[in-house]
C-alpha positions as CSV (number, residue, x, y, z in Angstrom):
1,M,-10.9,-37.8,35.6
2,D,-12.5,-40.7,33.8
3,V,-15.6,-38.6,32.9
4,W,-13.3,-35.8,31.5
5,W,-11.4,-38.2,29.2
6,I,-14.6,-39.9,28.1
7,G,-16.2,-36.4,27.1
8,L,-12.8,-35.7,25.2
9,A,-12.8,-38.8,23.5
10,C,-16.3,-38.2,22.5
11,F,-15.8,-34.9,21.2
12,V,-12.7,-36.1,19.1
13,A,-14.8,-38.6,17.5
14,I,-17.6,-36.4,16.9
15,Y,-15.1,-34.0,15.3
16,A,-13.6,-36.4,13.2
17,V,-16.8,-37.7,12.1
18,A,-18.1,-34.2,11.3
19,T,-14.9,-33.5,9.5
20,V,-15.2,-36.3,7.0
21,W,-19.1,-35.7,6.6
22,S,-18.4,-32.0,5.9
23,R,-16.0,-32.7,3.1
24,A,-18.1,-35.3,1.6
25,A,-20.9,-33.1,1.6
26,A,-18.9,-30.3,-0.1
27,R,-17.5,-32.8,-2.8
28,R,-21.4,-33.9,-3.3
29,A,-22.5,-30.5,-3.8
30,E,-19.6,-29.4,-6.2
31,R,-20.5,-32.6,-8.3
32,A,-24.1,-31.9,-8.5
33,F,-23.8,-28.1,-9.0
34,P,-20.3,-27.4,-10.6
35,P,-19.1,-23.9,-11.7
36,A,-21.6,-22.7,-14.1
37,G,-19.2,-20.1,-16.2
38,Q,-15.6,-19.0,-16.6
39,F,-12.6,-18.0,-14.2
40,V,-10.3,-14.8,-14.3
41,T,-7.2,-15.1,-12.0
42,V,-6.6,-11.9,-10.1
43,E,-3.5,-11.7,-7.4
44,G,-3.6,-15.5,-7.6
45,A,-7.1,-15.9,-6.8
46,S,-9.7,-17.4,-9.4
47,I,-12.8,-15.2,-9.8
48,H,-15.9,-17.2,-11.1
49,Y,-18.5,-15.3,-13.3
50,V,-21.0,-16.0,-16.1
51,R,-20.9,-13.7,-19.1
52,R,-23.8,-13.3,-21.8
53,G,-25.1,-10.9,-24.2
54,A,-23.6,-7.8,-25.7
55,G,-23.9,-4.1,-25.4
56,R,-23.4,-1.9,-22.5
57,P,-21.6,-4.0,-19.8
58,I,-24.0,-4.8,-16.5
59,V,-22.1,-6.4,-13.5
60,L,-24.4,-8.4,-11.2
61,L,-23.2,-8.7,-7.6
62,H,-25.1,-10.9,-4.9
63,G,-25.3,-10.3,-1.3
64,S,-23.7,-12.2,1.8
65,D,-24.5,-15.5,2.1
66,G,-25.2,-15.6,-1.8
67,F,-23.8,-16.6,-5.0
68,L,-24.1,-15.7,-8.6
69,Q,-27.1,-18.0,-9.0
70,D,-29.1,-14.9,-7.3
71,F,-28.9,-13.3,-11.0
72,A,-28.1,-16.4,-13.2
73,M,-31.3,-18.0,-12.2
74,T,-33.6,-15.0,-12.4
75,V,-32.7,-11.8,-14.5
76,L,-29.5,-12.5,-16.2
77,D,-30.8,-13.9,-19.5
78,R,-33.3,-11.2,-19.9
79,L,-30.6,-8.9,-19.2
80,A,-28.4,-10.4,-21.9
81,A,-31.0,-9.8,-24.7
82,E,-30.2,-6.0,-24.3
83,F,-26.9,-6.0,-22.7
84,D,-23.4,-7.5,-21.7
85,A,-24.6,-9.2,-18.6
86,I,-22.0,-10.4,-16.1
87,A,-23.0,-12.1,-13.0
88,M,-20.2,-13.0,-10.5
89,D,-19.3,-15.0,-7.3
90,R,-17.9,-12.3,-5.1
91,P,-14.2,-13.1,-3.8
92,G,-14.7,-15.5,-1.2
93,H,-18.2,-16.8,-2.0
94,G,-19.6,-19.3,-4.5
95,Y,-16.6,-20.7,-6.7
96,S,-14.5,-17.3,-6.2
97,A,-11.3,-17.3,-4.0
98,L,-9.5,-14.7,-2.1
99,P,-5.7,-14.1,-2.3
100,E,-3.7,-15.8,0.3
101,G,-4.0,-14.0,3.6
102,E,-6.7,-11.7,2.3
103,C,-9.8,-11.2,4.3
104,A,-13.2,-10.3,2.5
105,S,-13.4,-6.6,3.5
106,A,-14.9,-4.2,1.2
107,P,-11.8,-2.4,0.0
108,A,-10.3,-6.0,-1.0
109,Q,-13.1,-7.1,-2.9
110,A,-13.6,-3.8,-4.7
111,R,-9.9,-4.0,-5.7
112,L,-10.2,-7.6,-6.8
113,I,-13.4,-7.0,-8.8
114,H,-11.9,-4.0,-10.3
115,A,-8.8,-5.8,-11.3
116,A,-11.1,-8.8,-13.0
117,L,-13.2,-6.4,-14.8
118,A,-10.2,-4.9,-16.3
119,D,-8.7,-8.1,-17.5
120,M,-12.1,-9.1,-18.9
121,G,-12.0,-5.9,-21.2
122,V,-15.1,-4.5,-19.2
123,E,-15.2,-0.8,-19.5
124,R,-17.5,1.8,-17.3
125,P,-20.2,-0.9,-16.4
126,I,-23.4,-0.4,-14.5
127,L,-22.9,-2.2,-11.3
128,V,-26.0,-3.8,-9.6
129,G,-25.4,-4.9,-6.0
130,H,-27.9,-6.8,-3.9
131,S,-27.7,-6.6,0.2
132,W,-24.4,-6.3,1.4
133,S,-23.1,-5.5,-2.1
134,G,-24.9,-2.3,-1.9
135,L,-22.1,-1.2,0.7
136,L,-19.4,-2.6,-1.7
137,L,-20.6,-0.8,-4.7
138,L,-21.1,2.4,-3.0
139,Y,-17.2,1.9,-1.9
140,Y,-16.4,1.1,-5.3
141,A,-18.1,4.2,-6.7
142,W,-16.1,6.3,-4.2
143,R,-12.7,4.5,-5.2
144,Y,-13.3,4.3,-8.8
145,P,-15.7,7.0,-9.8
146,D,-14.4,7.3,-13.4
147,D,-14.6,3.5,-14.0
148,I,-18.4,3.1,-13.6
149,A,-21.5,4.4,-15.6
150,G,-24.0,4.0,-12.7
151,L,-25.4,2.0,-9.6
152,V,-28.5,0.0,-9.0
153,L,-28.7,-1.1,-5.2
154,L,-31.2,-3.6,-4.6
155,A,-32.3,-4.0,-0.8
156,P,-29.0,-2.4,0.1
157,W,-27.5,-3.1,3.6
158,I,-25.3,-0.2,4.3
159,Y,-25.6,0.5,8.2
160,P,-24.6,-2.4,10.6
161,G,-27.3,-3.4,12.9
162,R,-27.2,-5.0,16.2
163,L,-25.7,-8.6,15.1
164,G,-23.8,-11.0,17.4
165,E,-20.6,-8.9,16.3
166,P,-18.0,-10.6,18.7
167,L,-18.8,-14.3,17.6
168,L,-18.9,-13.0,14.0
169,R,-15.8,-11.0,14.2
170,A,-13.9,-14.0,15.9
171,L,-15.3,-16.5,13.0
172,S,-13.8,-14.0,10.5
173,Q,-10.5,-15.2,11.4
174,P,-9.6,-18.0,8.7
175,W,-8.0,-20.3,11.3
176,L,-10.8,-20.2,13.4
177,A,-13.4,-20.5,10.8
178,Q,-11.4,-23.8,9.6
179,A,-11.4,-25.2,13.1
180,V,-15.4,-24.7,13.5
181,H,-16.3,-25.5,10.3
182,P,-16.9,-29.3,10.4
183,L,-19.4,-28.8,13.8
184,F,-20.9,-25.9,11.9
185,A,-21.5,-28.3,8.8
186,L,-23.8,-30.4,11.0
187,V,-26.2,-27.3,11.7
188,R,-25.6,-25.6,8.3
189,P,-28.9,-26.7,6.4
190,L,-31.1,-25.6,9.0
191,V,-29.0,-22.2,9.3
192,V,-29.5,-21.7,5.5
193,R,-33.1,-22.7,5.5
194,W,-33.8,-20.4,8.4
195,F,-31.9,-17.4,6.4
196,L,-34.0,-18.1,3.2
197,R,-37.1,-18.2,4.9
198,D,-36.6,-14.9,6.4
199,A,-35.0,-13.2,3.3
200,F,-38.1,-14.4,0.9
201,A,-40.8,-13.6,3.2
202,P,-43.9,-13.0,2.7
203,D,-43.0,-15.2,-0.7
204,P,-42.1,-18.8,-0.5
205,V,-38.6,-19.9,-1.4
206,P,-38.2,-21.4,-4.9
207,R,-37.5,-25.2,-4.9
208,E,-34.7,-25.3,-7.2
209,Y,-32.9,-22.2,-5.6
210,R,-33.1,-23.7,-2.3
211,R,-31.8,-27.0,-3.2
212,Q,-28.6,-24.9,-4.7
213,A,-28.2,-22.8,-1.8
214,E,-28.4,-25.5,0.8
215,A,-25.8,-27.4,-1.1
216,L,-23.5,-24.6,-1.7
217,W,-23.8,-21.7,0.7
218,L,-21.1,-22.0,3.4
219,R,-19.8,-25.3,2.4
220,S,-16.2,-24.6,3.0
221,S,-14.3,-22.6,6.1
222,R,-13.5,-19.9,3.3
223,Q,-17.0,-19.0,2.8
224,L,-17.8,-19.1,6.6
225,A,-15.0,-16.8,7.0
226,A,-16.1,-14.4,4.5
227,T,-19.8,-14.2,5.5
228,A,-18.8,-13.8,9.3
229,R,-16.6,-10.7,8.2
230,E,-19.5,-9.3,6.1
231,N,-22.3,-10.0,8.6
232,S,-20.1,-8.8,11.9
233,G,-21.3,-5.0,11.4
234,N,-17.4,-4.1,11.4
235,R,-16.7,-1.1,9.2
236,S,-13.2,-0.4,10.3
237,A,-11.6,-1.2,6.8
238,L,-13.8,1.7,5.4
239,A,-12.2,4.5,7.9
240,G,-12.8,7.9,6.2
241,F,-15.6,6.3,3.7
242,S,-19.2,7.4,3.8
243,P,-21.8,7.2,1.2
244,A,-22.1,11.1,0.9
245,L,-18.6,11.0,-0.7
246,V,-19.6,9.1,-3.8
247,P,-19.6,11.8,-6.5
248,P,-22.9,13.3,-7.3
249,R,-22.4,12.7,-11.0
250,V,-22.6,8.9,-10.6
251,P,-26.5,8.0,-11.2
252,I,-27.7,5.8,-8.1
253,L,-31.0,4.0,-8.4
254,I,-32.1,2.2,-4.9
255,S,-35.1,-0.2,-4.6
256,A,-36.4,-2.0,-1.4
257,G,-39.1,-4.0,-0.3
258,G,-41.4,-2.6,1.9
259,R,-41.8,-6.0,4.1
260,D,-38.0,-6.6,4.1
261,R,-37.0,-8.6,7.2
262,V,-33.3,-8.5,6.8
263,T,-32.6,-4.9,5.5
264,P,-35.8,-2.8,6.7
265,P,-36.2,0.0,4.3
266,L,-36.4,2.6,7.0
267,A,-33.2,1.7,8.6
268,Q,-31.4,1.0,5.4
269,A,-32.7,2.5,2.0
270,R,-34.5,5.4,3.2
271,R,-31.7,6.5,5.6
272,L,-29.3,5.9,2.5
273,Q,-31.6,8.1,0.3
274,A,-31.6,11.0,3.0
275,E,-27.7,10.8,2.9
276,M,-27.4,10.9,-1.0
277,P,-30.4,13.2,-1.9
278,H,-29.3,12.8,-5.6
279,S,-30.1,9.2,-5.6
280,M,-33.5,7.8,-6.6
281,L,-35.5,5.5,-4.3
282,T,-38.3,3.0,-5.1
283,I,-40.0,1.1,-2.3
284,L,-41.9,-1.6,-3.3
285,E,-45.0,-2.7,-1.2
286,D,-45.6,-6.2,0.0
287,V,-42.2,-7.2,-1.0
288,G,-39.3,-8.8,0.8
289,H,-35.7,-9.1,0.4
290,E,-35.3,-11.0,-2.6
291,L,-36.2,-8.4,-5.2
292,M,-34.5,-10.5,-8.1
293,H,-36.5,-13.6,-7.7
294,T,-39.6,-11.9,-6.5
295,E,-39.6,-8.7,-8.7
296,P,-37.6,-9.1,-11.7
297,D,-39.7,-6.8,-13.8
298,A,-38.8,-4.3,-11.3
299,V,-35.0,-5.1,-11.4
300,I,-34.9,-4.8,-15.0
301,G,-36.6,-1.7,-15.2
302,L,-34.0,0.1,-12.7
303,V,-31.2,-1.3,-14.9
304,R,-32.7,0.2,-17.9
305,A,-33.5,3.6,-16.2
306,C,-29.8,3.5,-15.1
307,A,-28.4,3.0,-18.6
308,E,-30.6,5.8,-19.8
309,A,-29.3,8.1,-17.2
310,A,-25.6,6.9,-17.9
311,A,-26.1,7.6,-21.7
312,S,-26.8,11.4,-21.0
313,P,-24.7,12.1,-17.8
314,D,-24.5,15.2,-15.8
315,A,-21.7,17.6,-16.4
316,A,-18.1,16.5,-15.2
317,E,-17.1,17.5,-11.6
318,P,-15.6,20.8,-11.7
319,A,-11.7,20.8,-11.2
320,P,-10.5,21.5,-7.4
321,G,-10.6,25.3,-6.9
322,A,-13.3,26.0,-9.3
323,K,-16.6,27.6,-8.1
324,G,-18.9,24.8,-6.4
325,A,-15.6,22.6,-6.1
326,P,-14.7,21.0,-2.7
327,A,-12.0,23.0,-0.7
328,P,-8.8,21.9,-1.7
329,R,-7.9,20.1,1.6
330,D,-11.1,18.5,1.6
331,R,-10.5,17.4,-1.9
332,A,-7.2,16.2,-0.8
333,R,-8.6,14.2,2.2
334,E,-11.0,12.4,-0.4
335,L,-8.1,11.3,-2.5
336,V,-5.8,10.1,0.6
337,L,-8.8,8.2,1.6
338,R,-9.1,6.3,-1.6
339,F,-5.6,6.2,-3.0
340,G,-3.3,6.6,0.3
341,W,-0.8,3.8,0.0
342,N,2.5,5.4,1.5
343,A,2.4,5.5,5.2
344,T,2.8,9.5,5.3
345,A,-0.2,10.0,3.0
346,Y,-2.4,11.4,5.3
347,Q,0.3,13.9,6.5
348,I,0.0,16.0,3.2
349,L,-3.3,17.3,5.0
350,N,-1.0,19.3,7.6
351,P,-1.6,22.9,7.1
352,Q,2.0,23.9,6.5
353,I,1.9,21.6,3.5
354,D,1.0,23.1,0.1
355,L,-1.1,21.4,-2.4
356,W,-1.0,20.5,-6.1
357,F,-3.8,18.9,-8.0
358,A,-3.7,16.9,-11.5
359,A,-5.8,18.6,-13.8
360,D,-8.7,16.2,-13.6
361,G,-8.6,16.3,-9.9
362,E,-7.8,12.9,-9.4
363,A,-4.1,12.9,-8.1
364,C,-2.7,15.1,-5.6
365,V,0.7,15.9,-4.4
366,G,1.7,17.4,-0.9
367,Y,5.1,19.5,-0.6
368,V,6.8,22.3,0.6
369,H,9.3,25.1,-1.1
370,Q,12.6,25.1,0.3
371,A,15.9,26.7,-1.6
372,G,14.5,26.1,-4.9
373,V,13.5,22.5,-4.1
374,R,9.6,21.2,-3.8
375,V,10.1,18.9,-1.2
376,V,7.3,16.2,-1.6
377,A,5.8,14.7,1.5
378,G,6.1,10.8,0.5
379,A,4.8,10.4,-2.8
380,P,2.0,11.5,-5.3
381,V,-1.4,10.3,-4.1
382,C,-3.1,8.7,-7.1
383,A,-4.3,5.4,-8.4
384,E,-0.9,3.2,-8.9
385,E,-1.1,3.1,-12.8
386,R,-1.2,6.9,-13.0
387,L,2.1,7.4,-10.9
388,G,4.6,8.0,-13.5
389,Q,2.0,10.2,-15.4
390,I,1.4,12.4,-12.3
391,V,5.1,12.6,-11.6
392,A,5.9,13.9,-15.2
393,A,3.0,16.6,-14.9
394,F,4.1,17.8,-11.5
395,E,8.0,17.9,-12.3
396,T,7.0,19.6,-15.6
397,E,5.2,22.5,-13.5
398,A,8.1,22.5,-11.0
399,A,10.7,23.2,-13.9
400,G,8.6,25.9,-15.3
401,A,9.0,27.6,-11.7
402,G,12.7,26.8,-11.9
403,E,12.7,24.5,-9.1
404,S,13.7,20.7,-8.8
405,V,11.6,18.0,-6.8
406,C,12.6,15.6,-4.0
407,Y,10.2,12.9,-2.7
408,F,11.2,12.5,0.9
409,G,9.8,9.5,2.7
410,A,8.9,7.8,-0.5
411,A,8.4,3.8,-0.3
412,D,8.9,0.7,-2.9
413,R,6.0,1.8,-5.1
414,L,7.4,5.0,-6.1
415,Y,10.9,3.9,-6.3
416,H,10.1,1.1,-8.6
417,A,8.0,3.5,-10.7
418,L,10.9,5.9,-11.2
419,D,13.8,3.1,-11.2
420,A,13.8,3.3,-14.9
421,A,13.1,7.2,-15.3
422,P,16.2,9.0,-16.6
423,G,17.4,11.9,-14.6
424,H,16.3,10.4,-11.1
425,S,18.5,9.4,-8.1
426,A,17.6,7.9,-4.9
427,V,19.1,7.5,-1.6
428,A,17.8,5.1,1.3
429,I,17.2,7.3,4.3
430,G,16.0,4.5,6.7
431,A,13.6,1.6,6.9
432,Q,10.0,1.2,8.2
433,P,9.2,-1.9,10.1
434,S,5.6,-3.3,9.2
435,W,3.5,-5.9,10.8
436,R,0.8,-8.2,10.1
437,P,-1.8,-7.8,12.8
438,D,-2.9,-11.3,12.5
439,R,0.6,-12.4,13.2
440,W,0.9,-10.6,16.4
441,Q,-0.1,-13.3,19.0
442,G,2.7,-15.2,17.6
443,I,5.3,-12.6,18.1
444,L,4.2,-12.3,21.7
445,K,4.6,-16.1,22.2
446,R,8.0,-16.0,20.9
447,H,9.2,-12.7,22.7
448,R,9.6,-13.4,26.5
449,S,11.1,-9.7,27.3
450,L,8.3,-8.3,25.4
451,R,5.6,-10.0,27.4
452,A,7.4,-9.0,30.6
453,Q,7.0,-5.3,29.6
454,L,3.4,-5.6,28.9
455,N,3.0,-7.6,32.0
456,R,5.0,-4.8,34.0
457,A,2.3,-2.1,33.0
458,R,-0.4,-4.3,33.6
459,N,0.7,-4.9,37.1
460,K,1.0,-1.3,37.8
461,G,-2.6,-1.0,37.0
462,V,-2.4,0.2,33.4
463,A,-5.2,-0.8,30.9
464,V,-5.4,0.2,27.4
465,A,-8.8,1.0,25.5
466,E,-9.7,2.8,22.3
467,R,-11.7,5.9,22.6
468,S,-13.4,8.1,20.0
469,P,-11.3,11.1,19.3
470,A,-14.4,13.2,19.5
471,G,-13.8,15.1,22.7
472,A,-9.9,14.4,23.3
473,A,-9.1,18.0,23.2
474,A,-11.5,18.6,26.1
475,D,-10.0,15.8,28.2
476,A,-7.6,17.2,30.8
477,S,-5.8,14.2,31.4
478,L,-4.8,13.9,27.8
479,Q,-3.8,17.4,27.6
480,R,-1.7,16.8,30.7
481,C,0.1,13.9,29.4
482,L,1.0,15.7,26.1
483,A,2.2,18.9,27.9
484,E,4.6,16.5,30.1
485,W,5.7,14.7,27.0
486,N,6.2,18.1,25.1
487,A,8.4,19.2,28.0
488,T,10.9,16.4,27.6
489,H,11.0,16.8,24.0
490,A,11.4,20.4,23.5
491,G,15.3,20.3,22.5
492,F,15.0,20.4,18.6
493,E,11.8,21.4,17.1
494,L,11.0,19.6,13.6
495,H,8.2,20.4,11.2
496,F,7.1,18.7,7.9
497,L,6.0,15.2,8.5
498,T,7.1,15.4,12.3
499,E,4.5,18.2,13.0
500,P,2.9,17.2,16.6
501,I,-0.8,16.4,16.2
502,P,-3.1,18.4,18.3
503,L,-5.8,16.7,19.9
504,D,-8.5,18.7,18.3
505,R,-7.3,17.5,15.0
506,L,-7.8,13.6,15.3
507,A,-10.5,13.1,12.4
508,D,-10.2,9.9,10.7
509,R,-7.6,8.8,13.4
510,R,-7.8,6.4,16.3
511,L,-6.8,7.1,19.6
512,F,-5.8,4.4,22.2
513,V,-5.3,5.5,25.9
514,A,-3.4,4.0,28.5
515,N,-5.6,4.5,32.1
516,R,-4.3,3.9,35.3
517,D,-6.4,4.7,38.4
518,G,-9.2,6.5,36.3
519,E,-6.5,8.7,35.0
520,A,-4.8,8.8,31.5
521,V,-1.0,8.1,31.6
522,G,-0.4,8.0,27.9
523,F,-2.0,7.7,24.6
524,L,-1.4,6.5,20.9
525,V,-2.5,8.0,17.9
526,A,-2.7,5.7,14.6
527,T,-3.4,7.5,11.2
528,P,-5.1,5.6,8.3
529,V,-3.2,3.8,5.3
530,P,-6.3,3.3,3.6
531,D,-4.9,1.8,0.4
532,R,-3.1,-1.2,2.6
533,N,-6.1,-1.6,5.0
534,G,-3.7,-0.2,7.7
535,W,-2.5,2.2,10.1
536,L,0.7,4.3,11.0
537,V,1.6,4.7,14.6
538,E,2.0,8.4,14.1
539,Q,2.2,9.4,17.8
540,I,2.9,7.6,21.0
541,V,2.7,9.9,24.2
542,R,3.6,9.1,27.8
543,G,3.0,11.1,30.7
544,A,5.3,11.7,33.6
545,G,3.6,8.9,35.7
546,A,3.5,6.2,33.0
547,P,5.2,3.0,34.2
548,N,7.7,1.1,31.9
549,G,5.8,-0.9,29.6
550,T,2.9,1.8,28.8
551,A,4.2,2.2,25.2
552,E,4.5,-1.6,24.7
553,L,0.9,-1.9,25.9
554,L,-0.6,0.8,23.8
555,I,1.1,-1.0,20.6
556,D,-0.5,-4.1,21.7
557,G,-3.8,-2.6,22.1
558,L,-3.8,-1.4,18.6
559,M,-2.3,-4.8,17.1
560,R,-5.1,-6.8,18.9
561,A,-7.9,-4.3,17.6
562,A,-6.4,-4.3,14.2
563,A,-6.3,-8.3,14.2
564,D,-9.9,-8.4,15.3
565,E,-11.0,-6.2,12.4
566,G,-8.9,-7.9,9.7
567,C,-6.6,-5.1,9.0
568,G,-3.8,-6.1,6.9
569,Y,-0.8,-3.7,7.8
570,I,0.5,-1.8,10.9
571,T,3.8,0.3,10.7
572,L,5.5,2.3,13.5
573,G,7.0,4.8,10.6
574,L,10.3,5.7,9.6
575,A,13.5,4.7,11.5
576,P,15.8,7.3,10.2
577,L,19.2,6.3,9.1
578,S,18.4,2.7,10.1
579,R,21.6,0.2,9.4
580,R,18.9,-1.9,7.6
581,A,18.7,0.6,4.9
582,A,21.2,0.2,1.9
583,P,24.0,2.8,2.0
584,A,24.1,5.7,-0.5
585,R,26.1,5.6,-3.9
586,W,28.0,8.7,-3.3
587,L,30.9,8.6,-0.9
588,W,30.4,12.0,0.5
589,L,26.9,11.5,1.1
590,R,27.6,8.0,2.9
591,L,30.2,10.1,5.0
592,L,27.7,12.8,6.1
593,L,25.0,10.3,6.8
594,A,27.3,8.2,9.2
595,W,28.5,11.2,10.8
596,I,24.9,12.5,11.5
597,R,24.0,8.8,12.8
598,A,27.3,9.1,15.1
599,H,26.8,12.8,16.4
600,G,23.0,13.7,15.9
601,R,22.3,11.6,19.1
602,R,22.2,14.9,20.9
603,F,19.3,16.0,19.0
604,Y,17.6,12.9,17.8
605,N,18.2,9.3,19.2
606,F,18.6,7.2,15.8
607,E,20.1,4.0,17.6
608,G,17.3,4.3,20.3
609,L,14.4,4.5,18.0
610,D,15.8,2.0,15.5
611,A,16.1,-0.4,18.6
612,F,12.6,0.3,20.1
613,K,10.9,-0.6,16.7
614,A,13.1,-3.7,16.2
615,K,12.0,-5.3,19.3
616,F,8.7,-5.8,18.5
617,Q,9.9,-8.1,15.7
618,P,8.5,-6.6,12.5
619,D,7.3,-9.1,9.8
620,A,9.4,-6.7,7.4
621,W,11.6,-3.7,6.9
622,E,10.6,-1.5,4.1
623,P,13.3,0.7,2.7
624,I,12.4,4.3,2.5
625,Y,13.9,6.6,0.2
626,A,14.5,10.3,-0.8
627,I,14.2,10.3,-4.6
628,S,15.3,13.7,-6.4
629,N,14.7,14.6,-10.1
630,E,18.4,15.2,-10.7
631,P,21.1,12.4,-12.0
632,A,23.0,12.8,-8.7
633,F,22.0,14.1,-5.2
634,S,23.0,17.7,-4.8
635,V,23.7,19.9,-1.6
636,R,20.9,22.1,-2.5
637,T,18.6,19.1,-2.3
638,L,20.0,17.9,1.0
639,Y,19.6,22.0,2.2
640,G,15.9,21.8,0.9
641,I,15.2,18.7,3.0
642,A,16.9,20.2,6.0
643,G,14.8,23.4,5.4
644,A,11.6,21.5,5.1
645,F,11.9,20.0,8.6
646,T,13.4,23.2,10.3
647,A,10.8,25.5,8.6
648,G,13.5,27.2,6.4
649,A,16.7,27.7,8.7
650,P,18.6,24.7,9.0
651,L,21.7,26.6,10.3
652,A,19.9,28.5,12.9
653,A,17.9,25.7,14.3
654,I,21.0,23.6,14.6
655,A,22.6,26.6,16.7
656,R,19.7,26.5,18.7
657,A,19.5,22.9,19.4
658,L,23.2,23.0,20.6
659,V,22.2,25.4,23.4
660,A,19.8,22.5,24.4
661,A,22.1,19.8,23.8
662,V,23.7,19.7,27.2
663,R,20.6,19.5,28.9
664,Q,19.2,16.7,26.7
665,E,22.5,14.8,27.4
666,L,22.3,15.2,31.4
667,R,18.4,14.4,31.0
668,W,19.3,11.3,29.1
669,L,21.9,10.0,31.6
670,R,19.4,10.3,34.2
671,R,16.7,8.2,32.6
672,P,16.5,4.4,33.2
673,P,18.4,2.5,30.4
674,E,15.0,0.7,29.4
675,T,13.3,4.1,28.8
676,R,16.0,5.6,26.7
677,A,15.0,4.4,23.5
678,L,11.5,6.3,23.6
679,E,13.3,9.5,23.7
């Protein structure tokens, strides 16, 4: 025991000394090499940049483990003689920060850089990215294709290699990076020198650049977490994105060194060019990874060539439905994976839903026609700043067809966008629980009964693992689970946003399977909510042999995976008529919804579903609305909503359901109390 206590005391002493030393070293570095430029604040975070020159804007973004000096010390001044040249510390690196609770994923950085450039008055720049920024810029071009003039990718790192992913994914958690950083700081200079030697090979490392890199790189836990996130090979935040989705009208020039040890051109640049045949690739023989330092003339030549291509762009992309344009659902999917913020955004791709596109093809609305009402699935899918414009265009077309519009399942974003719009009324139809996955472990620590449920399933031999959706349709045990589940939930068939998901239509989704003795006893399907870097739990299926706690264990599996990947949002979807929602303004509607909640239990267990979702202790309950473009909700609108869910015959559907009500009631009474909430 004495040896253990001595060892612990030594560790504490070393850790304390390392903490003091690392903080002192960071302060010395910041005094020796203070910020070189200006700051712009975005979402409460300061973004550091240097801006020189005039003309077409050129934005220069460094790779991982880098800073704006990669360009400021090499090509910035020469580019400033011809262009408005801007070099940035990317969010989380150098002197740039990330918003509280945000991780250094490509979607988060793209959003912050886009907002920063807008605040700086930069319009349609050419983006130049080195190494990891190649992936960032391709995502940026996919997300904001109309806001850029072209891309120059220098030694791009697009495809993850075989790195120490588990360790790096762990270090991407800010709390762990903060705990480890003092000890890491002891070996940091050696790590930086080792990387620089590989990055510059076969050339030497410039002395002044090495001094600054050794002082400023990874000097804080914030930088360590951001770098670990980028280098982990994790691409979960990019669900649905691939370079091939970048519109061909965007000029893309790629250059790589033939002797690059960090991003070998065969595995990266050549593979990227094969995936994007409209791009142009140049391989520089006998050159390494740091092209800005070793081949500045070639880099400047690429920027000039891209500027020339941008000055005479190709014809605009055809509108959806035109000859040569993507199929409407393919186009809608692309928009959903760029702009999907509403939790139900992906469900507009259900085959039963009609699609409307804006004239420029950059916005989409999914809806069904019922009783003279266009019942919209959630909200328009578009950039947030265009919501009002798209709503006006869609409602104008609907009015021309003699139809009103109701946005069913809309969240706060649309509600606030229409709050001041005349002629709209809203009613809260329920509430939607949401979680930040990085807080899940804290919830489990506080929730003894939830831990007991998880342990109950584990003790029965249930284990949860994520599986590729490919091949799910051919898995007999999954099909059996689905058939057993459907057999107990066939009393009242619903459509619209509640369509069951066939196992052969799991593209872009995630599949978590609960196995027991080698057989699936349940599974969970999660659907992307891309603009929130999150997932909607769209379906939880339990087979007849699933022990109690299986559903909880499936949710736990998703939460843990999402936390490891830096996802920022998980929701279990709408709890209809939840008491957490504000009551309707109109007395007749309040009375009707109260009656449905009290007596609709025979068809849909509102209370049980609400209680099931609440027991996971959400971080927030989001109000969900039905918003109609009429001054007050009408009976016609309510009938249209009912028709959307019953495929056009609400009264007939209710009559059919009454026949099954007695069976449902008897089955309910036979079920153990703890499982009733799942029906």
